[in-house]
Every structure is written in structure tokens, then in C-alpha cells.
Backbone and ligand atoms as CSV (ligand in chain L), in Angstrom:
chain,resi,resn,atom,element,x,y,z
A,1,MET,N,N,-10.295,-2.960,18.275
A,1,MET,CA,C,-9.041,-3.255,17.582
A,1,MET,C,C,-8.895,-2.341,16.387
A,2,LEU,N,N,-7.622,-1.922,16.070
A,2,LEU,CA,C,-7.336,-1.218,15.042
A,2,LEU,C,C,-7.510,-1.972,13.748
A,3,GLN,N,N,-8.217,-1.281,12.728
A,3,GLN,CA,C,-8.552,-1.913,11.497
A,3,GLN,C,C,-7.800,-1.299,10.435
A,4,ILE,N,N,-6.923,-2.087,9.746
A,4,ILE,CA,C,-6.081,-1.637,8.696
A,4,ILE,C,C,-6.229,-2.391,7.426
A,5,ALA,N,N,-6.542,-1.813,6.241
A,5,ALA,CA,C,-6.675,-2.479,4.960
A,5,ALA,C,C,-5.346,-2.258,4.256
A,6,ILE,N,N,-4.777,-3.249,3.766
A,6,ILE,CA,C,-3.572,-3.247,2.837
A,6,ILE,C,C,-4.198,-3.623,1.365
A,7,ILE,N,N,-3.913,-2.599,0.489
A,7,ILE,CA,C,-4.322,-2.675,-0.851
A,7,ILE,C,C,-3.145,-2.782,-1.705
A,8,ASN,N,N,-2.983,-3.856,-2.504
A,8,ASN,CA,C,-1.738,-3.879,-3.466
A,8,ASN,C,C,-2.162,-3.847,-4.935
A,9,GLY,N,N,-1.477,-3.107,-5.736
A,9,GLY,CA,C,-1.870,-3.108,-7.133
A,9,GLY,C,C,-1.098,-4.225,-7.984
A,10,PRO,N,N,-1.075,-3.979,-9.282
A,10,PRO,CA,C,-0.692,-4.932,-10.241
A,10,PRO,C,C,0.710,-5.612,-10.167
A,11,ASN,N,N,0.759,-6.837,-10.339
A,11,ASN,CA,C,2.015,-7.529,-10.298
A,11,ASN,C,C,2.623,-7.801,-8.946
A,12,LEU,N,N,2.089,-7.314,-7.879
A,12,LEU,CA,C,2.441,-7.492,-6.514
A,12,LEU,C,C,2.225,-8.817,-6.057
A,13,ASN,N,N,1.222,-9.529,-6.766
A,13,ASN,CA,C,0.892,-10.892,-6.445
A,13,ASN,C,C,2.183,-11.769,-6.854
A,14,LEU,N,N,3.128,-11.245,-7.545
A,14,LEU,CA,C,4.363,-11.930,-7.941
A,14,LEU,C,C,5.511,-11.773,-7.093
A,15,LEU,N,N,5.320,-11.053,-5.973
A,15,LEU,CA,C,6.429,-10.831,-5.048
A,15,LEU,C,C,7.148,-11.998,-4.597
A,16,GLY,N,N,8.394,-11.993,-4.605
A,16,GLY,CA,C,9.235,-13.174,-4.283
A,16,GLY,C,C,9.856,-13.780,-5.658
A,17,LYS,N,N,8.980,-13.729,-6.693
A,17,LYS,CA,C,9.348,-14.277,-7.938
A,17,LYS,C,C,9.705,-13.164,-8.958
A,18,ARG,N,N,9.206,-11.994,-8.673
A,18,ARG,CA,C,9.300,-10.918,-9.688
A,18,ARG,C,C,10.480,-10.177,-9.374
A,19,GLU,N,N,11.524,-9.943,-10.354
A,19,GLU,CA,C,12.612,-9.125,-10.259
A,19,GLU,C,C,13.135,-9.114,-8.829
A,20,PRO,N,N,13.512,-10.137,-8.197
A,20,PRO,CA,C,14.004,-10.104,-6.870
A,20,PRO,C,C,15.126,-9.215,-6.442
A,21,GLY,N,N,15.866,-8.841,-7.513
A,21,GLY,CA,C,16.871,-7.714,-7.234
A,21,GLY,C,C,16.246,-6.483,-6.926
A,22,VAL,N,N,15.101,-6.194,-7.406
A,22,VAL,CA,C,14.411,-4.913,-6.973
A,22,VAL,C,C,13.440,-5.014,-5.870
A,23,TYR,N,N,12.737,-6.207,-5.920
A,23,TYR,CA,C,11.661,-6.444,-5.045
A,23,TYR,C,C,11.748,-7.315,-3.818
A,24,GLY,N,N,12.962,-8.046,-3.874
A,24,GLY,CA,C,13.274,-9.066,-2.783
A,24,GLY,C,C,12.737,-10.471,-3.090
A,25,HIS,N,N,12.991,-11.311,-2.212
A,25,HIS,CA,C,12.702,-12.710,-2.392
A,25,HIS,C,C,11.412,-13.125,-1.579
A,26,GLU,N,N,10.950,-12.374,-0.789
A,26,GLU,CA,C,9.736,-12.859,0.005
A,26,GLU,C,C,8.439,-12.474,-0.620
A,27,SER,N,N,7.596,-13.612,-0.525
A,27,SER,CA,C,6.289,-13.422,-0.935
A,27,SER,C,C,5.504,-12.548,-0.125
A,28,PHE,N,N,4.426,-11.977,-0.656
A,28,PHE,CA,C,3.651,-11.001,0.275
A,28,PHE,C,C,2.836,-11.836,1.235
A,29,ASP,N,N,2.544,-13.063,0.891
A,29,ASP,CA,C,1.794,-13.865,2.023
A,29,ASP,C,C,2.551,-14.204,3.111
A,30,ASP,N,N,3.981,-14.602,2.818
A,30,ASP,CA,C,4.802,-14.785,3.984
A,30,ASP,C,C,5.031,-13.569,4.860
A,31,PHE,N,N,5.182,-12.403,4.107
A,31,PHE,CA,C,5.372,-11.281,4.810
A,31,PHE,C,C,4.254,-10.799,5.708
A,32,LEU,N,N,2.960,-11.029,5.175
A,32,LEU,CA,C,1.828,-10.559,5.946
A,32,LEU,C,C,1.605,-11.566,7.082
A,33,ALA,N,N,1.977,-12.813,7.053
A,33,ALA,CA,C,1.848,-13.719,8.190
A,33,ALA,C,C,2.578,-13.135,9.178
A,34,GLN,N,N,3.901,-12.688,9.037
A,34,GLN,CA,C,4.720,-12.135,9.983
A,34,GLN,C,C,4.248,-10.907,10.540
A,35,LEU,N,N,3.754,-10.045,9.567
A,35,LEU,CA,C,3.173,-8.646,10.014
A,35,LEU,C,C,2.075,-8.910,11.081
A,36,LYS,N,N,1.226,-9.822,10.762
A,36,LYS,CA,C,0.015,-10.126,11.623
A,36,LYS,C,C,0.526,-10.631,13.069
A,37,LYS,N,N,1.694,-11.367,13.136
A,37,LYS,CA,C,2.247,-11.739,14.317
A,37,LYS,C,C,2.861,-10.643,15.100
A,38,ASP,N,N,3.576,-9.718,14.272
A,38,ASP,CA,C,4.096,-8.576,14.993
A,38,ASP,C,C,3.302,-7.532,15.427
A,39,PHE,N,N,2.017,-7.456,14.817
A,39,PHE,CA,C,1.044,-6.477,15.353
A,39,PHE,C,C,-0.242,-7.202,15.718
A,40,PRO,N,N,-0.327,-7.900,16.911
A,40,PRO,CA,C,-1.540,-8.757,17.242
A,40,PRO,C,C,-2.674,-7.786,17.517
A,41,GLN,N,N,-2.374,-6.595,17.823
A,41,GLN,CA,C,-3.522,-5.403,18.086
A,41,GLN,C,C,-4.200,-4.918,16.996
A,42,VAL,N,N,-3.664,-5.418,15.749
A,42,VAL,CA,C,-4.267,-4.830,14.444
A,42,VAL,C,C,-5.102,-5.881,13.700
A,43,ALA,N,N,-6.211,-5.726,13.216
A,43,ALA,CA,C,-7.030,-6.466,12.400
A,43,ALA,C,C,-6.785,-6.136,10.947
A,44,PHE,N,N,-5.975,-6.800,10.299
A,44,PHE,CA,C,-5.544,-6.603,8.791
A,44,PHE,C,C,-6.617,-7.195,7.857
A,45,THR,N,N,-7.028,-6.451,6.755
A,45,THR,CA,C,-7.464,-7.091,5.595
A,45,THR,C,C,-6.506,-6.891,4.441
A,46,TYR,N,N,-6.529,-7.809,3.470
A,46,TYR,CA,C,-5.613,-7.716,2.376
A,46,TYR,C,C,-6.261,-7.945,1.212
A,47,PHE,N,N,-6.070,-7.059,0.198
A,47,PHE,CA,C,-6.659,-7.148,-1.170
A,47,PHE,C,C,-5.627,-6.814,-2.231
A,48,GLN,N,N,-5.480,-7.715,-3.180
A,48,GLN,CA,C,-4.504,-7.392,-4.258
A,48,GLN,C,C,-5.271,-7.577,-5.629
A,49,SER,N,N,-5.042,-6.658,-6.569
A,49,SER,CA,C,-5.671,-6.835,-7.896
A,49,SER,C,C,-4.785,-6.259,-8.963
A,50,ASN,N,N,-4.874,-6.918,-10.071
A,50,ASN,CA,C,-4.194,-6.415,-11.233
A,50,ASN,C,C,-5.052,-5.429,-12.133
A,51,ILE,N,N,-6.173,-5.264,-11.591
A,51,ILE,CA,C,-7.291,-4.488,-12.441
A,51,ILE,C,C,-7.589,-3.092,-11.668
A,52,GLU,N,N,-7.346,-2.029,-12.437
A,52,GLU,CA,C,-7.539,-0.716,-11.854
A,52,GLU,C,C,-8.821,-0.538,-11.223
A,53,GLY,N,N,-9.933,-0.721,-11.964
A,53,GLY,CA,C,-11.248,-0.500,-11.326
A,53,GLY,C,C,-11.506,-1.316,-10.081
A,54,GLU,N,N,-10.942,-2.482,-9.940
A,54,GLU,CA,C,-11.044,-3.232,-8.562
A,54,GLU,C,C,-10.378,-2.509,-7.633
A,55,LEU,N,N,-9.339,-1.927,-7.937
A,55,LEU,CA,C,-8.471,-1.198,-6.851
A,55,LEU,C,C,-9.306,0.023,-6.339
A,56,VAL,N,N,-9.863,0.803,-7.402
A,56,VAL,CA,C,-10.758,1.883,-7.033
A,56,VAL,C,C,-11.847,1.484,-6.101
A,57,GLN,N,N,-12.562,0.261,-6.503
A,57,GLN,CA,C,-13.554,-0.212,-5.696
A,57,GLN,C,C,-13.087,-0.510,-4.182
A,58,ALA,N,N,-11.998,-1.195,-4.108
A,58,ALA,CA,C,-11.442,-1.590,-2.787
A,58,ALA,C,C,-11.220,-0.285,-2.012
A,59,ILE,N,N,-10.641,0.610,-2.619
A,59,ILE,CA,C,-10.391,2.003,-1.874
A,59,ILE,C,C,-11.747,2.562,-1.374
A,60,GLN,N,N,-12.669,2.498,-2.290
A,60,GLN,CA,C,-14.100,2.958,-1.937
A,60,GLN,C,C,-14.524,2.136,-0.716
A,61,ASP,N,N,-14.499,0.806,-0.822
A,61,ASP,CA,C,-15.078,-0.085,0.185
A,61,ASP,C,C,-14.497,-0.006,1.538
A,62,HIS,N,N,-13.209,0.290,1.625
A,62,HIS,CA,C,-12.562,0.510,2.900
A,62,HIS,C,C,-12.435,1.882,3.317
A,63,GLY,N,N,-12.833,2.851,2.587
A,63,GLY,CA,C,-12.495,4.209,2.725
A,63,GLY,C,C,-13.392,4.936,3.759
A,64,PHE,N,N,-14.344,4.315,4.325
A,64,PHE,CA,C,-15.205,4.872,5.340
A,64,PHE,C,C,-15.378,4.098,6.612
A,65,ASN,N,N,-14.670,2.989,6.659
A,65,ASN,CA,C,-14.988,2.121,7.784
A,65,ASN,C,C,-13.668,1.448,8.392
A,66,LYS,N,N,-12.558,1.937,7.932
A,66,LYS,CA,C,-11.257,1.506,8.479
A,66,LYS,C,C,-10.553,2.636,9.261
A,67,ASP,N,N,-9.585,2.179,10.032
A,67,ASP,CA,C,-8.695,3.282,10.591
A,67,ASP,C,C,-7.532,3.727,9.837
A,68,GLY,N,N,-7.138,2.885,8.909
A,68,GLY,CA,C,-6.081,3.273,7.984
A,68,GLY,C,C,-6.097,2.398,6.832
A,69,ILE,N,N,-5.530,2.955,5.628
A,69,ILE,CA,C,-5.354,2.091,4.442
A,69,ILE,C,C,-3.817,2.187,4.026
A,70,ILE,N,N,-3.199,1.066,3.896
A,70,ILE,CA,C,-1.802,1.048,3.325
A,70,ILE,C,C,-1.908,0.780,1.912
A,71,LEU,N,N,-1.497,1.539,1.027
A,71,LEU,CA,C,-1.825,1.359,-0.403
A,71,LEU,C,C,-0.534,1.431,-1.172
A,72,ASN,N,N,-0.313,0.352,-1.960
A,72,ASN,CA,C,0.788,0.264,-2.942
A,72,ASN,C,C,-0.002,0.079,-4.368
A,73,PRO,N,N,-0.252,1.293,-4.961
A,73,PRO,CA,C,-0.976,1.128,-6.395
A,73,PRO,C,C,-0.026,0.505,-7.457
A,74,ALA,N,N,1.310,0.194,-7.132
A,74,ALA,CA,C,2.288,-0.324,-8.090
A,74,ALA,C,C,2.224,0.607,-9.307
A,75,ALA,N,N,2.247,0.035,-10.508
A,75,ALA,CA,C,2.470,0.894,-11.689
A,75,ALA,C,C,1.189,1.831,-11.844
A,76,TYR,N,N,0.113,1.625,-11.294
A,76,TYR,CA,C,-1.002,2.558,-11.466
A,76,TYR,C,C,-0.790,3.897,-10.706
A,77,THR,N,N,0.154,3.748,-9.761
A,77,THR,CA,C,0.576,4.997,-9.049
A,77,THR,C,C,0.859,6.085,-10.114
A,78,HIS,N,N,1.639,5.791,-11.083
A,78,HIS,CA,C,2.098,6.742,-12.029
A,78,HIS,C,C,1.101,6.986,-13.256
A,79,THR,N,N,0.063,6.276,-13.325
A,79,THR,CA,C,-0.837,6.497,-14.524
A,79,THR,C,C,-2.252,6.793,-14.136
A,80,SER,N,N,-2.810,6.327,-12.901
A,80,SER,CA,C,-4.134,6.373,-12.612
A,80,SER,C,C,-4.741,7.543,-12.014
A,81,VAL,N,N,-5.370,8.476,-12.633
A,81,VAL,CA,C,-6.184,9.542,-12.094
A,81,VAL,C,C,-7.272,9.062,-11.303
A,82,ALA,N,N,-7.796,7.829,-11.521
A,82,ALA,CA,C,-8.949,7.312,-10.921
A,82,ALA,C,C,-8.643,6.788,-9.528
A,83,ILE,N,N,-7.498,6.404,-9.400
A,83,ILE,CA,C,-6.997,5.861,-8.022
A,83,ILE,C,C,-6.530,7.068,-7.225
A,84,GLY,N,N,-6.065,8.092,-7.769
A,84,GLY,CA,C,-5.738,9.295,-7.082
A,84,GLY,C,C,-7.084,9.955,-6.664
A,85,ASP,N,N,-8.026,9.947,-7.409
A,85,ASP,CA,C,-9.345,10.613,-7.085
A,85,ASP,C,C,-10.059,9.862,-6.006
A,86,ALA,N,N,-9.822,8.462,-6.093
A,86,ALA,CA,C,-10.503,7.526,-4.945
A,86,ALA,C,C,-10.019,7.827,-3.712
A,87,VAL,N,N,-8.484,8.089,-3.588
A,87,VAL,CA,C,-7.924,8.415,-2.326
A,87,VAL,C,C,-8.370,9.705,-1.880
A,88,ALA,N,N,-8.540,10.693,-2.800
A,88,ALA,CA,C,-9.051,11.991,-2.312
A,88,ALA,C,C,-10.515,11.968,-1.808
A,89,ALA,N,N,-11.297,10.973,-2.372
A,89,ALA,CA,C,-12.741,10.768,-2.099
A,89,ALA,C,C,-13.027,10.321,-0.772
A,90,ILE,N,N,-12.177,9.590,-0.126
A,90,ILE,CA,C,-12.515,8.793,0.973
A,90,ILE,C,C,-12.086,9.480,2.325
A,91,GLN,N,N,-12.577,8.859,3.494
A,91,GLN,CA,C,-12.272,9.530,4.674
A,91,GLN,C,C,-11.093,8.855,5.446
A,92,THR,N,N,-10.875,7.707,5.211
A,92,THR,CA,C,-9.763,6.941,5.973
A,92,THR,C,C,-8.346,7.328,5.409
A,93,PRO,N,N,-7.569,7.726,6.380
A,93,PRO,CA,C,-6.180,8.201,5.957
A,93,PRO,C,C,-5.428,7.003,5.253
A,94,VAL,N,N,-4.741,7.466,4.188
A,94,VAL,CA,C,-4.008,6.527,3.295
A,94,VAL,C,C,-2.508,6.655,3.443
A,95,ILE,N,N,-1.764,5.705,3.663
A,95,ILE,CA,C,-0.303,5.890,3.563
A,95,ILE,C,C,0.045,5.086,2.313
A,96,GLU,N,N,0.770,5.805,1.414
A,96,GLU,CA,C,1.299,5.365,0.081
A,96,GLU,C,C,2.600,4.473,0.425
A,97,VAL,N,N,2.704,3.245,-0.039
A,97,VAL,CA,C,4.055,2.617,0.060
A,97,VAL,C,C,4.520,2.065,-1.226
A,98,HIS,N,N,5.909,2.185,-1.408
A,98,HIS,CA,C,6.488,1.530,-2.603
A,98,HIS,C,C,7.666,0.807,-2.099
A,99,ILE,N,N,7.756,-0.366,-2.442
A,99,ILE,CA,C,8.966,-1.326,-1.995
A,99,ILE,C,C,10.309,-0.796,-2.525
A,100,SER,N,N,10.243,-0.391,-3.758
A,100,SER,CA,C,11.584,0.139,-4.218
A,100,SER,C,C,11.486,1.702,-4.141
A,101,ASN,N,N,12.720,2.257,-4.252
A,101,ASN,CA,C,12.758,3.717,-4.355
A,101,ASN,C,C,12.445,4.260,-5.658
A,102,VAL,N,N,11.239,4.593,-5.820
A,102,VAL,CA,C,10.757,5.060,-7.095
A,102,VAL,C,C,11.478,6.324,-7.614
A,103,HIS,N,N,12.111,7.059,-6.740
A,103,HIS,CA,C,12.870,8.246,-7.151
A,103,HIS,C,C,14.286,7.982,-7.702
A,104,ALA,N,N,14.622,6.742,-7.579
A,104,ALA,CA,C,15.999,6.295,-8.005
A,104,ALA,C,C,15.922,5.506,-9.302
A,105,ARG,N,N,14.781,5.507,-9.853
A,105,ARG,CA,C,14.494,4.625,-10.958
A,105,ARG,C,C,14.091,5.434,-12.271
A,106,GLU,N,N,13.359,4.841,-13.197
A,106,GLU,CA,C,12.908,5.691,-14.411
A,106,GLU,C,C,12.239,6.910,-14.071
A,107,ASP,N,N,12.346,7.906,-14.854
A,107,ASP,CA,C,11.617,9.174,-14.620
A,107,ASP,C,C,10.105,9.063,-14.489
A,108,PHE,N,N,9.468,8.113,-15.266
A,108,PHE,CA,C,7.976,7.952,-15.178
A,108,PHE,C,C,7.524,7.489,-13.822
A,109,ARG,N,N,8.374,6.890,-13.004
A,109,ARG,CA,C,8.029,6.427,-11.783
A,109,ARG,C,C,8.136,7.583,-10.629
A,110,LYS,N,N,8.618,8.716,-11.076
A,110,LYS,CA,C,8.565,9.872,-10.159
A,110,LYS,C,C,7.303,10.561,-9.936
A,111,ILE,N,N,6.353,10.279,-11.000
A,111,ILE,CA,C,5.113,10.930,-10.852
A,111,ILE,C,C,4.186,9.996,-10.099
A,112,SER,N,N,3.445,10.611,-9.122
A,112,SER,CA,C,2.418,9.809,-8.338
A,112,SER,C,C,1.118,10.619,-8.267
A,113,HIS,N,N,0.087,9.858,-8.686
A,113,HIS,CA,C,-1.307,10.426,-8.583
A,113,HIS,C,C,-1.831,10.347,-7.120
A,114,VAL,N,N,-1.077,9.617,-6.371
A,114,VAL,CA,C,-1.555,9.360,-5.008
A,114,VAL,C,C,-0.851,10.232,-3.895
A,115,SER,N,N,0.361,10.526,-4.128
A,115,SER,CA,C,1.189,11.134,-2.980
A,115,SER,C,C,0.511,12.417,-2.367
A,116,ALA,N,N,0.035,13.280,-3.230
A,116,ALA,CA,C,-0.504,14.532,-2.681
A,116,ALA,C,C,-1.888,14.315,-1.910
A,117,LYS,N,N,-2.403,13.151,-2.082
A,117,LYS,CA,C,-3.692,12.973,-1.344
A,117,LYS,C,C,-3.572,12.000,-0.304
A,118,ALA,N,N,-2.366,11.376,-0.013
A,118,ALA,CA,C,-2.024,10.538,1.005
A,118,ALA,C,C,-1.584,11.333,2.312
A,119,VAL,N,N,-1.711,10.651,3.398
A,119,VAL,CA,C,-1.099,11.376,4.598
A,119,VAL,C,C,0.440,11.489,4.451
A,120,GLY,N,N,0.976,10.446,3.928
A,120,GLY,CA,C,2.446,10.438,3.733
A,120,GLY,C,C,2.732,9.150,2.779
A,121,SER,N,N,4.081,9.205,2.417
A,121,SER,CA,C,4.528,8.063,1.617
A,121,SER,C,C,5.812,7.406,2.116
A,122,ILE,N,N,5.982,6.253,1.974
A,122,ILE,CA,C,7.083,5.515,2.386
A,122,ILE,C,C,7.757,4.774,1.112
A,123,VAL,N,N,8.883,5.133,0.659
A,123,VAL,CA,C,9.339,4.537,-0.471
A,123,VAL,C,C,10.878,3.983,-0.254
A,124,GLY,N,N,11.167,2.811,-0.934
A,124,GLY,CA,C,12.513,2.368,-0.873
A,124,GLY,C,C,12.962,1.607,0.244
A,125,LEU,N,N,12.078,1.356,1.192
A,125,LEU,CA,C,12.538,0.593,2.398
A,125,LEU,C,C,12.041,-0.895,2.516
A,126,GLY,N,N,11.768,-1.395,1.208
A,126,GLY,CA,C,11.364,-2.679,1.128
A,126,GLY,C,C,10.094,-3.034,1.737
A,127,LEU,N,N,9.783,-4.294,2.024
A,127,LEU,CA,C,8.476,-4.616,2.557
A,127,LEU,C,C,8.290,-4.121,4.026
A,128,ASN,N,N,9.435,-3.658,4.665
A,128,ASN,CA,C,9.360,-2.966,5.786
A,128,ASN,C,C,8.579,-1.725,5.927
A,129,GLY,N,N,8.470,-1.123,4.643
A,129,GLY,CA,C,7.631,0.020,4.559
A,129,GLY,C,C,6.084,-0.182,5.050
A,130,TYR,N,N,5.642,-1.423,4.814
A,130,TYR,CA,C,4.240,-1.825,5.300
A,130,TYR,C,C,4.242,-1.860,6.781
A,131,ALA,N,N,5.306,-2.356,7.361
A,131,ALA,CA,C,5.315,-2.417,8.858
A,131,ALA,C,C,5.485,-1.051,9.456
A,132,LEU,N,N,6.246,-0.188,8.826
A,132,LEU,CA,C,6.452,1.240,9.297
A,132,LEU,C,C,5.041,1.993,9.264
A,133,ALA,N,N,4.443,1.793,8.182
A,133,ALA,CA,C,3.082,2.445,7.926
A,133,ALA,C,C,2.152,1.897,9.099
A,134,THR,N,N,2.218,0.608,9.255
A,134,THR,CA,C,1.289,0.044,10.416
A,134,THR,C,C,1.733,0.743,11.736
A,135,GLU,N,N,2.905,0.893,12.096
A,135,GLU,CA,C,3.366,1.545,13.352
A,135,GLU,C,C,2.719,2.864,13.500
A,136,TRP,N,N,2.875,3.680,12.334
A,136,TRP,CA,C,2.345,5.093,12.336
A,136,TRP,C,C,0.845,4.949,12.711
A,137,PHE,N,N,0.136,4.128,12.106
A,137,PHE,CA,C,-1.320,4.111,12.402
A,137,PHE,C,C,-1.525,3.661,13.911
A,138,VAL,N,N,-0.689,2.688,14.379
A,138,VAL,CA,C,-0.813,2.284,15.797
A,138,VAL,C,C,-0.500,3.353,16.736
A,139,SER,N,N,0.499,4.125,16.436
A,139,SER,CA,C,0.995,5.210,17.346
A,139,SER,C,C,-0.068,6.349,17.279
A,140,LYS,N,N,-0.680,6.519,16.116
A,140,LYS,CA,C,-1.677,7.673,16.070
A,140,LYS,C,C,-3.003,7.331,16.867
A,141,LYS,N,N,-3.292,6.016,16.882
A,141,LYS,CA,C,-4.447,5.560,17.600
A,141,LYS,C,C,-4.292,5.506,19.163
A,142,SER,N,N,-3.137,5.307,19.580
A,142,SER,CA,C,-2.915,5.180,21.137
A,142,SER,C,C,-2.504,6.396,21.810
L,1,DQA,C1,C,6.138,-0.332,-6.958
L,1,DQA,C2,C,7.011,0.817,-7.840
L,1,DQA,C3,C,6.188,0.903,-9.202
L,1,DQA,O1,O,6.853,1.891,-9.926
L,1,DQA,C4,C,6.205,-0.402,-9.792
L,1,DQA,O2,O,5.412,-0.171,-11.114
L,1,DQA,C5,C,5.588,-1.460,-9.092
L,1,DQA,C6,C,5.982,-1.615,-7.604
L,1,DQA,C7,C,7.060,-0.662,-5.704
L,1,DQA,O3,O,6.378,-1.096,-4.717
L,1,DQA,O4,O,8.219,-0.401,-5.492
L,1,DQA,O5,O,4.995,-2.334,-9.520
L,1,DQA,O6,O,5.086,0.306,-6.504
């Protein structure tokens, strides 16, 4: 079975309640339940943290034993050299996902410490970005 780890950064635990005009009305738990139904051939693990070091640890923990990591480092995307270094350090390919179109927002969101080390990035397509990233890993494996 294809093994995919989803790792979400700070404030993404509030999806559904948080700035719904930007991030939508759906909670990540509801979305994940649907994602699991849509991809029965994938074993997902899910980790969310508001703490930078815990995200680095999760990237390391999943970085040598999964087929893919879908990573939304949230605000740490724009600030964290440590998360960028962790993505560069591991073997598992990483797809960076952002729910909103970070390029259409404030200038500080245009900087990513992760993009150059990821296989690719999906931005601005809402929660669907996680499904599209999953599809890419599935197509690569088959
Ligand atoms: C985000 C975009 C980031 O700029 C922001 O800090 C987030 C969420 C997104 O998914 O659109 O928390 O990563």
C-alpha cells in the first residue's frame, strides 16, 4: 500500500473556523475522512503542529520510510530555515501545498524555504491541493 504522510503547520488545526473567506469552511478532519475514502489504496498518516521543532521532527520521522510527504508548513514556510533544511535532508519526496494562493497575498508569503527542495508545489487550489498531490504520488507509484 502506498504510504503518504500529511504534515500541517501552525493554525491549520483551525481550518473551517479560521478566516473562512481565505481557507474555506471545511475542517481538515472532515476533508481527511473524504480523502481516505477517495484513495482507498493509500495509507495516510496525519500530523499537525503549531510548533516548529515538532514539524522538523515529523519530517525527519517520515522522511526515510514513506512514499511521499504532503507538507503545508503554513506560516513557517516563509520563515523557517530549519523546515527547509529538514526537507532537503530526507529521502522521501515532498510536495508543498498551500490552500490559498500565496503569490496573490502579502509579499512576505511569496518567500518559501521549502519550494526549492520540494518535488513541486500546489498553491491556491484549496484543500483540493492535497488530493492533487496524492494523485501525483499514486500515478508515480503505478
Ligand atoms: C498557508 C499560507 C500561509 O501563508 C499561511 O501562513 C497559512 C496557510 C495556506 O495553506 O494557504 O497559515 O500555508
